[in-house]
C-alpha positions as CSV (number, residue, x, y, z in Angstrom):
1,X,-26.8,7.7,1.6
2,X,-26.6,3.7,0.9
3,X,-22.9,1.9,1.1
4,X,-22.5,0.7,-2.5
5,X,-23.2,4.6,-2.6
6,X,-20.4,6.2,-0.7
7,X,-18.3,4.2,-1.3
8,X,-19.0,5.7,-5.5
9,X,-18.7,9.4,-3.9
10,X,-15.6,8.4,-2.6
11,X,-14.2,7.3,-5.6
12,X,-13.5,3.8,-5.3
13,X,-15.8,2.5,-7.1
14,X,-13.9,2.0,-11.2
15,X,-15.6,-0.7,-12.7
16,X,-19.0,-3.6,-11.6
17,X,-20.7,-6.6,-13.0
18,X,-24.6,-6.7,-12.8
19,X,-24.7,-2.9,-11.0
20,X,-27.7,-3.3,-9.7
21,X,-28.0,-7.0,-8.3
22,X,-24.3,-6.4,-7.1
23,X,-25.8,-3.3,-5.0
24,X,-28.2,-4.6,-3.6
25,X,-26.2,-7.2,-2.4
26,X,-24.0,-4.9,-0.8
27,X,-26.5,-2.5,0.4
28,X,-28.2,-4.7,2.5
29,X,-25.4,-6.4,4.0
30,X,-26.1,-10.0,2.4
31,X,-22.8,-9.2,0.2
32,X,-19.9,-12.9,0.7
33,X,-16.9,-10.8,-1.2
34,X,-12.9,-12.2,-1.6
35,X,-10.0,-10.1,-2.5
36,X,-7.1,-11.7,-2.4
37,X,-3.3,-11.1,-1.6
38,X,-0.4,-12.7,-3.3
39,X,2.2,-13.4,-0.4
40,X,5.2,-12.1,-2.9
41,X,6.5,-9.8,0.2
42,X,6.7,-10.4,4.1
43,X,4.5,-7.4,4.9
44,X,1.4,-5.5,2.7
45,X,2.0,-2.4,1.7
46,X,0.4,0.8,0.8
47,X,-0.8,-0.6,-2.2
48,X,-2.9,-2.9,-0.3
49,X,-3.7,-0.7,2.7
50,X,-7.4,0.4,0.9
51,X,-8.5,-2.7,-0.4
52,X,-8.1,-3.6,3.1
53,X,-10.0,-0.4,3.9
54,X,-12.6,-1.7,1.9
55,X,-13.0,-4.8,3.3
56,X,-13.2,-2.9,6.3
57,X,-15.8,-0.5,5.4
58,X,-17.8,-3.4,4.0
59,X,-17.7,-5.5,7.2
60,X,-19.1,-2.7,9.2
61,X,-22.2,-2.7,7.0
62,X,-22.5,-6.3,7.7
63,X,-21.0,-8.0,4.0
64,X,-18.6,-10.5,4.9
65,X,-15.2,-10.5,4.1
66,X,-13.0,-13.7,3.3
67,X,-9.1,-12.5,2.9
68,X,-7.5,-15.0,0.4
69,X,-3.7,-15.4,0.6
70,X,-2.2,-16.9,-2.4
71,X,-0.2,-19.3,-0.8
72,X,-0.6,-21.3,-4.3
73,X,-1.5,-18.5,-7.1
74,X,2.2,-16.8,-5.6
75,X,3.8,-19.6,-6.9
76,X,2.5,-19.1,-10.0
77,X,2.7,-15.3,-10.2
78,X,0.7,-12.5,-11.4
79,X,1.8,-11.2,-14.6
80,X,-0.9,-8.2,-14.1
81,X,1.2,-5.0,-14.3
82,X,4.4,-6.0,-14.5
83,X,7.2,-6.1,-17.8
84,X,8.5,-8.7,-17.2
85,X,8.6,-12.5,-14.8
86,X,7.8,-12.0,-11.3
87,X,10.9,-13.8,-9.5
88,X,10.3,-17.5,-8.7
89,X,9.7,-17.9,-4.3
90,X,10.8,-20.8,-2.6
91,X,7.4,-23.1,-0.3
92,X,9.3,-21.9,2.8
93,X,9.5,-18.1,1.8
94,X,6.1,-17.6,0.6
95,X,4.5,-19.7,3.9
96,X,6.1,-17.3,6.0
97,X,4.9,-14.0,3.9
98,X,1.2,-15.6,4.2
99,X,1.7,-15.7,7.5
100,X,2.7,-12.4,8.2
101,X,-0.1,-11.3,6.3
102,X,-2.6,-13.1,8.3
103,X,-1.2,-10.9,11.9
104,X,-1.7,-7.8,9.7
105,X,-5.0,-8.4,8.5
106,X,-6.5,-9.0,11.8
107,X,-6.1,-5.2,12.8
108,X,-8.7,-4.4,10.1
109,X,-10.8,-7.2,9.6
110,X,-13.0,-8.3,12.5
111,X,-11.9,-12.3,12.4
112,X,-14.9,-13.1,15.6
113,X,-16.6,-15.9,14.8
114,X,-19.0,-15.5,11.6
115,X,-17.4,-12.5,11.1
116,X,-15.3,-13.1,8.6
117,X,-12.5,-15.9,7.1
118,X,-9.1,-15.7,6.1
119,X,-7.9,-18.5,3.8
120,X,-5.4,-19.8,2.0
121,X,-5.2,-20.8,-2.0
122,X,-2.0,-23.3,-1.4
123,X,-5.0,-25.8,0.7
124,X,-6.9,-26.7,-2.4
125,X,-4.7,-25.3,-5.5
126,X,-1.9,-27.7,-5.1
127,X,-3.8,-30.8,-4.5
128,X,-4.9,-30.5,-8.1
129,X,-4.7,-33.0,-10.7
130,X,-3.4,-31.9,-13.3
131,X,-5.0,-33.6,-16.1
132,X,-7.9,-32.8,-14.1
133,X,-8.1,-29.4,-13.6
134,X,-7.4,-29.5,-17.9
135,X,-10.1,-31.7,-18.6
136,X,-12.6,-29.7,-15.8
137,X,-11.6,-26.2,-15.8
138,X,-9.5,-25.9,-18.8
139,X,-11.7,-26.5,-21.0
140,X,-13.7,-23.7,-19.8
141,X,-11.6,-21.1,-21.3
142,X,-10.8,-19.7,-24.6
143,X,-7.2,-18.7,-25.3
144,X,-8.2,-16.3,-28.7
145,X,-10.2,-14.3,-25.4
146,X,-7.7,-14.4,-22.8
147,X,-4.7,-12.7,-25.5
148,X,-7.1,-10.4,-25.6
149,X,-7.0,-9.2,-21.0
150,X,-4.4,-6.5,-20.8
151,X,-2.5,-8.6,-18.3
152,X,-1.3,-10.3,-21.6
153,X,-1.7,-7.7,-24.4
154,X,1.1,-6.2,-22.3
155,X,4.0,-9.3,-22.3
156,X,3.8,-10.6,-25.8
157,X,6.4,-8.4,-26.9
158,X,8.6,-8.8,-23.9
159,X,7.9,-12.5,-23.0
160,X,5.5,-14.4,-21.3
161,X,6.4,-17.9,-19.8
162,X,3.6,-21.2,-20.0
163,X,3.7,-19.9,-15.9
164,X,1.9,-17.0,-16.0
165,X,-0.7,-18.1,-18.3
166,X,-1.3,-20.3,-16.0
167,X,-3.0,-17.2,-13.1
168,X,-5.9,-15.9,-14.5
169,X,-7.0,-20.0,-14.8
170,X,-5.5,-20.5,-10.4
171,X,-7.4,-17.4,-10.1
172,X,-11.1,-18.1,-11.6
173,X,-10.1,-21.3,-10.1
174,X,-9.8,-19.4,-6.5
175,X,-13.4,-18.0,-7.2
176,X,-15.2,-21.1,-8.6
177,X,-13.8,-22.7,-5.5
178,X,-15.0,-20.0,-2.4
179,X,-18.0,-20.2,-4.3
180,X,-19.5,-23.3,-4.2
181,X,-17.7,-24.5,-0.4
182,X,-18.4,-20.5,1.0
183,X,-21.4,-19.5,-0.8
184,X,-18.7,-16.7,-1.6
185,X,-21.0,-14.9,-4.4
186,X,-18.8,-11.7,-5.5
187,X,-14.9,-10.7,-5.8
188,X,-13.5,-7.3,-5.1
189,X,-10.2,-6.1,-6.8
190,X,-7.7,-3.9,-7.8
191,X,-8.5,-2.5,-11.1
192,X,-5.5,-4.1,-13.1
193,X,-7.3,-7.7,-12.1
194,X,-10.6,-6.6,-14.2
195,X,-10.0,-9.6,-16.6
196,X,-8.6,-12.3,-14.7
197,X,-11.8,-12.0,-12.0
198,X,-15.1,-11.5,-15.3
199,X,-12.3,-15.0,-16.0
200,X,-13.8,-16.2,-12.4
201,X,-17.4,-15.2,-13.0
202,X,-17.7,-16.7,-16.1
203,X,-16.3,-20.3,-14.7
204,X,-18.9,-20.2,-11.8
205,X,-21.5,-19.4,-15.1
206,X,-20.0,-22.1,-17.0
207,X,-20.1,-25.2,-14.2
208,X,-22.7,-24.2,-11.7
209,X,-25.2,-22.2,-14.2
210,X,-24.5,-19.8,-11.6
211,X,-24.4,-15.7,-11.1
212,X,-21.6,-13.8,-9.2
213,X,-20.2,-11.0,-9.2
214,X,-16.8,-8.6,-9.3
215,X,-16.2,-5.4,-8.3
216,X,-12.5,-3.7,-9.1
217,X,-11.2,-1.0,-6.8
218,X,-9.8,2.5,-7.8
219,X,-6.0,2.4,-8.4
220,X,-4.3,4.7,-5.9
221,X,-2.8,6.9,-8.7
222,X,-1.8,10.5,-7.8
223,X,-2.5,13.8,-9.7
224,X,0.4,12.8,-12.5
225,X,-0.7,9.1,-12.8
226,X,2.0,7.2,-10.8
227,X,0.9,4.9,-8.4
228,X,1.0,6.2,-4.8
229,X,2.7,4.1,-2.1
230,X,6.3,4.3,-3.7
231,X,9.3,6.6,-1.8
232,X,13.4,6.6,-3.4
233,X,13.1,3.8,-0.8
234,X,11.3,1.8,-2.2
235,X,7.6,0.7,-0.8
236,X,5.8,1.6,1.9
237,X,5.0,-1.3,4.3
238,X,2.2,-1.9,7.0
239,X,5.1,-3.7,9.2
240,X,6.6,-0.7,11.7
241,X,10.0,-2.9,11.1
242,X,10.2,-2.0,7.2
243,X,8.5,1.5,7.3
244,X,8.4,3.5,10.6
245,X,5.4,4.9,12.0
246,X,7.2,8.3,12.3
247,X,8.1,7.3,8.5
248,X,5.0,6.0,7.3
249,X,3.4,9.2,8.7
250,X,5.6,11.8,6.7
251,X,5.2,9.6,3.5
252,X,0.9,11.7,4.1
253,X,2.2,14.8,5.5
254,X,4.2,14.8,2.5
255,X,1.5,13.9,-0.8
256,X,1.0,16.0,-3.3
257,X,-1.5,19.1,-2.4
258,X,-3.9,18.2,-5.8
259,X,-3.9,14.1,-4.0
260,X,-5.0,15.8,0.0
261,X,-8.4,15.4,-0.8
262,X,-8.7,12.5,-3.0
263,X,-7.1,9.9,-0.1
264,X,-8.9,11.3,2.9
265,X,-12.2,10.0,1.0
266,X,-10.4,6.9,-0.4
267,X,-8.7,5.7,2.5
268,X,-9.9,7.5,5.8
269,X,-12.8,6.6,8.1
270,X,-13.7,10.5,8.1
271,X,-17.2,11.1,7.4
272,X,-18.0,13.0,3.1
273,X,-19.5,15.8,5.7
274,X,-16.1,16.6,7.9
275,X,-13.8,15.7,4.7
276,X,-16.1,18.4,2.6
277,X,-15.8,20.8,5.5
278,X,-11.8,20.5,5.6
279,X,-12.0,21.4,1.6
280,X,-14.2,24.1,2.1
281,X,-11.8,25.7,4.6
282,X,-8.6,24.8,2.0
283,X,-10.8,26.9,-0.6
284,X,-10.7,30.1,1.5
285,X,-7.3,29.5,3.3
286,X,-5.3,28.0,0.8
287,X,-2.3,28.7,3.1
288,X,-3.6,26.3,5.4
289,X,-3.3,23.1,3.4
290,X,-0.8,21.8,5.5
291,X,-3.6,21.3,8.4
292,X,-5.3,18.8,6.1
293,X,-2.5,16.4,5.3
294,X,-1.9,16.6,9.3
295,X,-4.9,15.3,9.2
296,X,-5.4,13.0,6.7
297,X,-1.4,11.9,7.7
298,X,-3.2,11.6,11.3
299,X,-5.6,9.3,10.4
300,X,-4.3,6.8,8.3
301,X,-1.4,6.3,10.7
302,X,-3.9,5.4,13.5
303,X,-5.6,2.8,11.3
304,X,-2.1,1.4,10.7
305,X,-0.2,1.8,13.8
306,X,-2.2,2.9,16.7
307,X,-3.6,6.1,17.9
308,X,-0.5,6.7,20.0
309,X,2.1,5.9,17.5
310,X,0.0,8.6,15.4
311,X,0.5,11.3,18.4
312,X,4.0,9.8,18.6
313,X,4.8,10.7,14.9
314,X,2.5,14.2,14.5
315,X,4.9,15.1,17.3
316,X,7.8,14.2,15.9
317,X,6.8,15.6,12.0
318,X,6.3,19.0,13.7
319,X,9.6,19.1,15.9
320,X,11.1,18.4,12.4
321,X,9.2,21.4,11.0
322,X,11.0,24.0,13.4
323,X,13.8,22.4,13.2
324,X,14.2,20.4,16.6
325,X,15.3,16.8,16.9
326,X,12.6,14.3,18.2
327,X,13.2,11.1,19.5
328,X,10.9,9.0,17.0
329,X,13.4,10.8,13.6
330,X,14.8,8.6,11.8
331,X,19.1,8.6,13.5
332,X,22.3,8.3,12.1
333,X,25.2,8.1,15.0
334,X,28.2,8.9,14.5
335,X,31.4,7.5,16.7
336,X,34.0,9.6,18.2
337,X,36.2,8.1,15.5
338,X,34.7,9.7,12.2
339,X,35.3,13.2,14.3
340,X,38.9,15.4,13.6
341,X,40.3,17.2,16.2
342,X,36.7,16.9,17.7
343,X,34.7,18.2,14.8
344,X,33.3,17.2,11.5
345,X,32.6,19.3,8.2
346,X,28.7,18.8,6.9
347,X,29.8,17.0,3.3
348,X,30.7,14.1,5.3
349,X,27.3,14.7,7.8
350,X,25.4,14.3,4.5
351,X,27.3,11.2,3.3
352,X,27.3,9.5,6.7
353,X,23.5,10.1,6.7
354,X,23.0,9.3,3.3
355,X,21.2,12.3,2.6
356,X,23.5,12.7,-0.4
357,X,25.1,9.8,-1.9
358,X,28.7,11.3,-2.5
359,X,30.6,13.9,-1.2
360,X,30.3,15.8,-4.7
361,X,26.7,16.3,-4.6
362,X,26.6,16.7,-1.0
363,X,28.3,20.1,-1.5
364,X,26.0,20.8,-4.7
365,X,23.4,20.5,-2.4
366,X,24.9,23.3,0.3
367,X,26.2,25.5,-2.3
368,X,22.7,25.6,-3.7
369,X,20.5,26.7,-0.3
370,X,18.9,23.0,-0.1
371,X,20.7,21.8,3.4
372,X,19.4,23.3,6.8
373,X,20.5,22.1,10.2
374,X,18.4,22.4,13.3
375,X,16.0,24.6,10.9
376,X,18.6,27.3,9.9
377,X,19.7,27.2,6.0
378,X,23.8,26.5,5.5
379,X,25.3,27.5,2.5
380,X,29.0,27.5,3.5
381,X,31.0,24.3,2.3
382,X,33.6,24.3,4.7
383,X,30.7,24.5,7.9
384,X,31.6,21.8,10.3
385,X,29.7,21.5,13.8
386,X,31.6,19.5,17.1
387,X,30.9,17.1,19.4
388,X,29.2,19.0,21.6
389,X,26.5,20.4,19.0
390,X,25.6,16.6,18.0
391,X,25.9,15.5,21.8
392,X,22.8,14.7,23.6
393,X,19.6,15.0,21.5
394,X,21.8,15.8,18.3
395,X,20.6,18.2,15.6
396,X,18.4,17.5,13.0
397,X,19.9,17.6,8.7
398,X,17.0,18.4,6.2
399,X,18.1,18.4,2.8
400,X,15.5,19.1,0.3
401,X,12.1,19.2,1.6
402,X,11.1,15.8,2.4
403,X,14.7,13.7,3.0
404,X,15.9,14.9,6.8
405,X,17.9,12.8,9.6
406,X,18.8,13.2,13.3
407,X,22.2,12.8,13.7
408,X,23.7,12.0,17.1
409,X,27.5,11.4,18.9
410,X,27.0,7.4,19.4
């Protein structure tokens, strides 16, 4: 199986231009390609994770990645997939975020001599003369054609700022600049970037008379058609200070049954043969789907946080399912002042551990049989726990299947 064929078999390829030529470059290890990452936060998240994995796959096959952090384009804000304008950020915030991105990318991409490049489009976009840009680049764009792009069409009713309208031109200019300076022939990105990427290939053809290529990656959606990588608490981050290795592991351990093998193919570096073997076992013994989820969670946590962290997260997760406490679980500490006559009621514990937003909601959860303490269901709303029960390793409280906290006495 060729490199490109494997990408297709893993379900990664969405749309391509000039497929035969693009395929030949990738399979021969001769592609110089770039992916852009706008610095909208101080950490990459699961949405970026798949593109980083793709860069790693292609680099392992001999191709040369260019990781572009968008210090310039973040000043504008990509309207793709947005219902409103992004909050404008200060140059200081953007620069800080770019530095955070660079550290995280180095875990996936080998930036050794002549193996990959890391660039920041602020280095060329912020020095552009506006009138020169209008004459040299703006003249190559048809407003009528731009307005047919999905990223703009979806915003026309709610309002599209002129600032955002320029984003496509800036992204196209990035591709043009990288082609001229580094010989970058290919841009990769999420499927929602298709219009912007075509604008870049078109600009290179019009200005230089050369062919450049674009390939979009299938968006990581769950079986219900929603983007993966979101929780009730927000995005699943790659920074361990924002999403701990245990929480990261738990996210993948709890994916829907229908999404397990799709995620294995798209995100892990297990061979397709290995994945098929695991999937075949699941067909015959469906009750073992949780074992497949553990494999998925372990492989991805190892990739992002290290094998050591993956082992600790797995041990913590298994302890959670057995009702035992573990050092790496999310923890809430309570103080003696929270106790009344040496004990505290379960309703108060649920609220303090942020497992229920209000006391009435906590009461309802208990009455409906959705709360367990150290693996035992508790349906008595008057249940209390003594100081001794909370000492030492504390106890694990679960609400439903996925919300849990270790609670200890400080």
